[in-house]
TIBA-204524 format. One record per residue (C-alpha): x, y, z. Coordinates in steps of 0.05 Angstrom, whole numbers, padded with zeros to 5 digits, always signed. Layout:
BEGIN
XYZ/...
This chain:
BEGIN
+01797+01724+01453/+01868+01696+01456/+01939+01715+01437/+01993+01687+01390/+02064+01662+01400/+02082+01634+01331/+02076+01663+01262/+02082+01646+01188/+02150+01667+01160/+02117+01718+01115/+02087+01752+01177/+02153+01760+01214/+02184+01829+01207/+02174+01904+01213/+02108+01902+01176/+02076+01861+01232/+02051+01908+01287/+02060+01853+01339/+02136+01863+01336/+02179+01920+01363/+02251+01933+01384/+02238+01924+01458/+02192+01864+01449/+02243+01829+01404/+02298+01842+01455/+02257+01812+01511/+02229+01752+01473/+02297+01735+01444/+02325+01727+01514/+02275+01671+01527/+02310+01625+01476/+02381+01630+01506/+02421+01570+01530/+02418+01599+01600/+02342+01588+01602/+02309+01527+01633/+02234+01518+01622/+02193+01499+01684/+02134+01461+01657/+02088+01455+01718/+02074+01477+01789/+02103+01414+01821/+02171+01426+01788/+02170+01499+01808/+02154+01479+01880/+02213+01432+01885/+02259+01487+01859/+02231+01537+01908/+02239+01490+01967/+02314+01487+01952/+02321+01563+01947/+02374+01591+01995/+02326+01643+02022/+02266+01596+02027/+02234+01579+02093/+02193+01516+02089/+02141+01520+02144/+02106+01460+02176/+02039+01485+02152/+02006+01442+02098/+01977+01473+02036/+01903+01459+02029/+01883+01412+01972/+01954+01413+01943/+01945+01361+01888/+01884+01399+01861/+01932+01458+01853/+01985+01417+01818/+02029+01414+01880/+02060+01352+01913/+02014+01318+01963/+02059+01337+02021/+02069+01410+01999/+02080+01460+02055/+02072+01536+02056/+02136+01570+02033/+02162+01638+02056/+02208+01684+02017/+02227+01751+02047/+02258+01811+02012/+02299+01867+02042/+02283+01939+02055/+02232+01946+01999/+02168+01907+02012/+02121+01942+01963/+02112+01966+01892/+02156+02023+01867/+02113+02066+01823/+02171+02113+01809/+02207+02057+01773/+02155+02052+01718/+02175+02076+01648/+02124+02067+01593/+02142+02072+01519/+02099+02126+01488/+02100+02171+01550/+02133+02238+01544/+02207+02235+01561/+02214+02159+01552/+02261+02148+01493/+02254+02080+01460/+02325+02077+01434/+02353+02095+01502/+02310+02044+01538/+02325+01990+01487/+02399+02000+01498/+02392+01994+01573/+02350+01931+01564/+02402+01900+01517/+02455+01912+01570/+02412+01880+01624/+02399+01819+01580/+02473+01814+01562/+02493+01815+01636/+02439+01763+01649/+02471+01714+01600/+02521+01697+01655/+02464+01674+01700/+02420+01612+01698/+02348+01633+01687/+02283+01594+01695/+02221+01610+01654/+02149+01589+01652/+02082+01601+01617/+02014+01618+01648/+01946+01641+01625/+01914+01707+01645/+01838+01708+01639/+01797+01647+01657/+01745+01641+01602/+01745+01633+01526/+01716+01703+01524/+01783+01730+01548/+01845+01687+01558/+01916+01708+01540/+01983+01674+01549/+02041+01703+01589/+02114+01682+01596/+02161+01699+01653/+02237+01691+01656/+02275+01703+01721/+02342+01681+01751/+02335+01613+01786/+02355+01644+01852/+02285+01673+01852/+02247+01607+01844/+02197+01629+01898/+02176+01686+01853/+02167+01640+01794/+02126+01592+01837/+02083+01649+01863/+02073+01672+01792/+02048+01604+01771/+02002+01599+01831/+01976+01671+01823/+01959+01663+01750/+01932+01601+01715/+01983+01545+01701/+01972+01513+01634/+01935+01448+01645/+01899+01405+01594/+01833+01438+01611/+01857+01509+01604/+01899+01494+01543/+01836+01470+01509/+01800+01533+01531/+01856+01575+01502/+01856+01536+01437/+01781+01544+01429/+01784+01619+01440/+01785+01665+01380/+01856+01689+01366/+01865+01764+01360/+01923+01800+01326/+01961+01805+01392/+02026+01772+01414/+02033+01735+01480/+02057+01774+01540/+02131+01769+01555/+02161+01790+01623/+02237+01790+01632/+02256+01800+01705/+02324+01806+01738/+02319+01830+01810/+02394+01830+01817/+02409+01876+01758/+02411+01950+01773/+02416+02002+01718/+02463+02056+01745/+02414+02111+01727/+02355+02076+01761/+02379+02058+01831/+02308+02045+01855/+02295+01997+01798/+02268+02000+01728/+02201+01973+01704/+02200+01983+01629/+02135+01972+01591/+02122+01967+01517/+02046+01962+01524/+02029+01963+01450/+02072+01901+01441/+02056+01864+01506/+02127+01863+01534/+02159+01887+01599/+02225+01883+01636/+02228+01887+01712/+02299+01903+01735/+02327+01912+01804/+02263+01896+01843/+02253+01830+01879/+02183+01845+01905/+02134+01794+01875/+02079+01846+01866/+02120+01878+01810/+02113+01814+01769/+02039+01807+01783/+02021+01878+01768/+02065+01883+01706/+02029+01823+01677/+01961+01852+01694/+01983+01919+01665/+01994+01887+01597/+01933+01842+01601/+01888+01901+01618/+01919+01939+01559/+01902+01881+01512/+01831+01878+01539/+01822+01953+01531/+01841+01949+01458/+01789+01896+01443/+01723+01917+01473/+01732+01908+01548/+01733+01956+01607/+01795+01939+01648/+01783+01937+01723/+01828+01939+01784/+01774+01921+01833/+01729+01867+01860/+01663+01840+01833/+01608+01801+01868/+01538+01781+01848/+01474+01772+01888/+01430+01721+01854/+01354+01718+01861/+01299+01673+01836/+01245+01726+01836/+01282+01788+01811/+01342+01811+01772/+01411+01792+01797/+01451+01848+01828/+01523+01851+01804/+01567+01900+01841/+01638+01922+01824/+01682+01954+01878/+01740+01999+01859/+01793+02019+01909/+01867+02016+01922/+01900+01965+01968/+01876+01976+02039/+01811+02010+02018/+01767+01952+02037/+01750+01927+01967/+01771+01855+01984/+01732+01855+02049/+01670+01881+02014/+01677+01833+01955/+01685+01771+01998/+01635+01789+02052/+01582+01734+02058/+01530+01778+02092/+01511+01725+02142/+01494+01676+02086/+01428+01714+02075/+01439+01716+02000/+01461+01671+01943/+01527+01705+01928/+01582+01690+01878/+01650+01724+01875/+01687+01736+01811/+01752+01765+01839/+01776+01819+01887/+01831+01851+01846/+01830+01840+01771/+01776+01829+01719/+01749+01856+01653/+01679+01876+01633/+01652+01861+01563/+01627+01927+01537/+01576+01894+01492/+01538+01850+01541/+01562+01872+01610/+01590+01803+01629/+01656+01799+01667/+01716+01752+01667/+01767+01743+01723/+01840+01748+01704/+01869+01705+01761/+01848+01643+01799/+01883+01662+01863/+01887+01722+01910/+01948+01764+01928/+01926+01784+01997/+01953+01823+02055/+01970+01781+02116/+01963+01835+02169/+01891+01816+02186/+01906+01742+02192/+01940+01717+02256/+01953+01643+02261/+01886+01633+02295/+01850+01658+02233/+01816+01606+02189/+01839+01645+02128/+01911+01622+02137/+01888+01553+02116/+01888+01577+02043/+01958+01608+02042/+02007+01578+01992/+02067+01623+01986/+02080+01681+02033/+02125+01741+02027/+02154+01788+02080/+02128+01757+02144/+02160+01730+02207/+02169+01658+02229/+02170+01627+02299/+02157+01559+02332/+02090+01541+02362/+02081+01498+02424/+02087+01436+02380/+02154+01457+02353/+02125+01473+02284/+02151+01531+02242/+02091+01577+02235/+02078+01648+02212/+02084+01714+02249/+02036+01759+02210/+01999+01824+02228/+02056+01863+02195/+02100+01855+02257/+02164+01843+02217/+02148+01897+02166/+02090+01929+02129/+02053+01896+02071/+02064+01823+02088/+02032+01784+02030/+02008+01715+02011/+01983+01679+01949/+01917+01649+01973/+01885+01594+01932/+01818+01600+01898/+01790+01555+01953/+01790+01614+02000/+01726+01633+01965/+01675+01577+01968/+01628+01615+01922/+01679+01631+01867/+01663+01637+01793/+01712+01653+01736/+01660+01687+01692/+01599+01727+01713/+01548+01722+01657/+01497+01768+01691/+01510+01839+01668/+01540+01888+01717/+01490+01939+01744/+01526+01980+01797/+01595+02009+01809/+01622+02031+01876/+01680+02081+01880/+01715+02069+01947/+01743+02133+01974/+01782+02153+02036/+01760+02225+02039/+01738+02250+02108/+01692+02303+02076/+01646+02248+02050/+01592+02211+02090/+01593+02134+02085/+01550+02128+02023/+01530+02175+01967/+01490+02157+01905/+01507+02192+01839/+01453+02191+01785/+01488+02226+01727/+01535+02188+01679/+01583+02247+01672/+01589+02257+01747/+01593+02182+01759/+01652+02175+01711/+01683+02239+01738/+01686+02212+01809/+01719+02150+01780/+01770+02191+01742/+01784+02231+01805/+01779+02176+01857/+01809+02203+01922/+01843+02160+01973/+01905+02152+02017/+01971+02117+02002/+01977+02045+02027/+02033+02002+02054/+02031+01963+01988/+02070+02020+01957/+02144+02033+01963/+02146+02109+01966/+02210+02141+01941/+02224+02211+01967/+02190+02256+02018/+02117+02238+02008/+02062+02244+02060/+02025+02177+02063/+01965+02211+02097/+01955+02264+02043/+01893+02258+01999/+01915+02233+01931/+01878+02221+01865/+01884+02153+01832/+01838+02149+01772/+01793+02088+01773/+01838+02061+01829/+01885+02036+01775/+01957+02061+01778/+01975+02008+01726/+01942+02040+01665/+01987+02045+01603/+01937+02077+01556/+01906+02147+01559/+01862+02163+01619/+01811+02195+01574/+01797+02127+01543/+01782+02097+01611/+01737+02156+01626/+01697+02146+01562/+01693+02070+01574/+01664+02079+01644/+01619+02135+01623/+01591+02090+01568/+01576+02036+01620/+01537+02086+01662/+01502+02117+01602/+01488+02058+01557/+01480+02002+01607/+01446+02047+01658/+01491+02027+01716/+01480+02056+01785/+01539+02092+01818/+01556+02098+01891/+01613+02131+01930/+01635+02092+01991/+01678+02125+02043/+01713+02070+02083/+01759+02116+02122/+01736+02172+02169/+01677+02220+02163/+01705+02280+02199/+01741+02249+02259/+01694+02189+02264/+01717+02122+02236/+01667+02088+02190/+01664+02014+02211/+01659+01961+02159/+01592+01939+02188/+01562+02006+02166/+01587+01996+02095/+01564+01924+02092/+01496+01943+02119/+01491+01997+02065/+01506+01945+02011/+01450+01901+02038/+01402+01959+02040/+01418+01974+01967/+01407+01901+01948/+01341+01899+01986/+01320+01967+01959/+01307+01992+02030/+01351+02054+02027/+01329+02124+02046/+01365+02180+02010/+01368+02255+02019/+01398+02309+01975/+01473+02316+01990/+01481+02389+02010/+01436+02410+01952/+01487+02385+01900/+01458+02363+01834/+01456+02288+01821/+01482+02269+01891/+01442+02237+01947/+01467+02218+02015/+01445+02153+02049/+01411+02172+02114/+01447+02139+02172/+01431+02156+02244/+01503+02147+02267/+01531+02192+02212/+01486+02253+02204/+01508+02306+02155/+01504+02379+02176/+01489+02410+02109/+01480+02480+02139/+01549+02481+02170/+01588+02530+02127/+01656+02501+02147/+01633+02432+02125/+01606+02457+02058/+01672+02493+02047/+01711+02429+02063/+01671+02390+02011/+01682+02446+01960/+01757+02445+01975/+01760+02370+01963/+01723+02378+01898/+01774+02432+01881/+01830+02381+01893/+01797+02338+01841/+01790+02395+01792/+01863+02414+01802/+01884+02343+01788/+01847+02346+01721/+01881+02412+01705/+01950+02387+01723/+01938+02323+01683/+01922+02365+01621/+01988+02402+01629/+02032+02341+01640/+02002+02292+01589/+01988+02293+01515/+01921+02263+01532/+01862+02310+01539/+01803+02298+01586/+01736+02327+01564/+01716+02395+01591/+01653+02365+01621/+01694+02337+01679/+01719+02404+01702/+01652+02437+01687/+01612+02391+01732/+01663+02395+01789/+01663+02471+01786/+01587+02472+01785/+01584+02430+01848/+01635+02476+01882/+01591+02536+01866/+01529+02502+01893/+01566+02490+01958/+01599+02557+01966/+01542+02601+01941/+01503+02583+02003/+01565+02597+02045/+01573+02667+02017/+01499+02686+02016/
């Protein structure tokens, strides 16, 4: 499926559901005299090199001409100020309670009017890398932020002859292209921490007062996921890999977790080259509800740099880098200081060549979903064999805050939080995601696993344990035992992580954590017009009783 950006005269007006007040305000800004179109990556690179805040390193970009870059292109660094992560509190979504469209449209008009005094640059990219799902997105941003525009073009798919043909051959749906208007230097007086305004039904957004590149990436994905959701896809903030076999069915695993949970590590792990593995993506994809196939939304990876010192082979694939240090090596070259020494959440756009086994579409149907938790009451791996419970754990996915988030106010980063389906970028009702994932488990008979990649009690779970568990699942050599007598839950038996099911304190802890999930559902019902089905609360309460009945007997 694809989107539209031009219309017959008879189709332009209020009667066309593609248009809205906010979308019209945003799209109109793209046609101003203060806008200069940047047609390709090479032009964007030359602009970024000249940026006053740009640091051009002496590190060459790998296979630059294959990426549309000049042959002598070097890695570019662009650092922001105090804020080095996403600001969730800045998001305002039309349709949510308390978000007034007329008020927001007025604020947006003022931002665009102020922006007329600035020179903007704009560009076009594609989101989705197969005819099955490929939509067009447009970004406008002041030219002082050319590094962000370059990163945007490198993160998503620049429009080349090959991809233009793919887009043209895709079936057009009644959806308009995505438009993102960004002005990091404009601050609405009532939103000092920034304003990210979304009109999801009309595929438009404005990102104001926030220079962090991740806001542009995630706002675009937010709208692309919304489009996909409306047209027969399950939208996924996660990673997907496939194990291919000649003598049995392929195993296609999807990993769902927030930044820092380990989903990228698990997705890209090569398992000692013991298997024929392909990787779709580690952050953004969609699943076709009809046939179970999956399409990646981005060719590149927006990765943390904290695990990659200059001695790491992974730095070879960096293109643009944000919020890292710079120093001179013993050859006098400007090189990176990573490992989050300068600040938390250093980031890079890594090219698709970082994954030698990359595919843009996985035709083999998905057959297992892994919810990655950071909940110290859970052992490393639990199997869930009931569709309602499997979808419930997705809807109440428990984790810890990461350095990728700019937290406003007094918030404990170590507190257990619920982030449904590991996707804080949803702009449609949570109940619809719940029903979509439940249908995958129920109709396509997907397996479901809970992975704890944090601590079990006070013992850290090393990644080798998790990777070994994945291999055991692939090889069908797992040994399971009933998890504390809870219905539809089995614990993977691991010698280094025994579970003391008879310990009343432990059973009470698990019950308490299930209670946190049930409370989240209850609070959600009271703060949203959306309604989650009663079966979610019912199954959580049932599990709590199974745990505490033994405690009280």
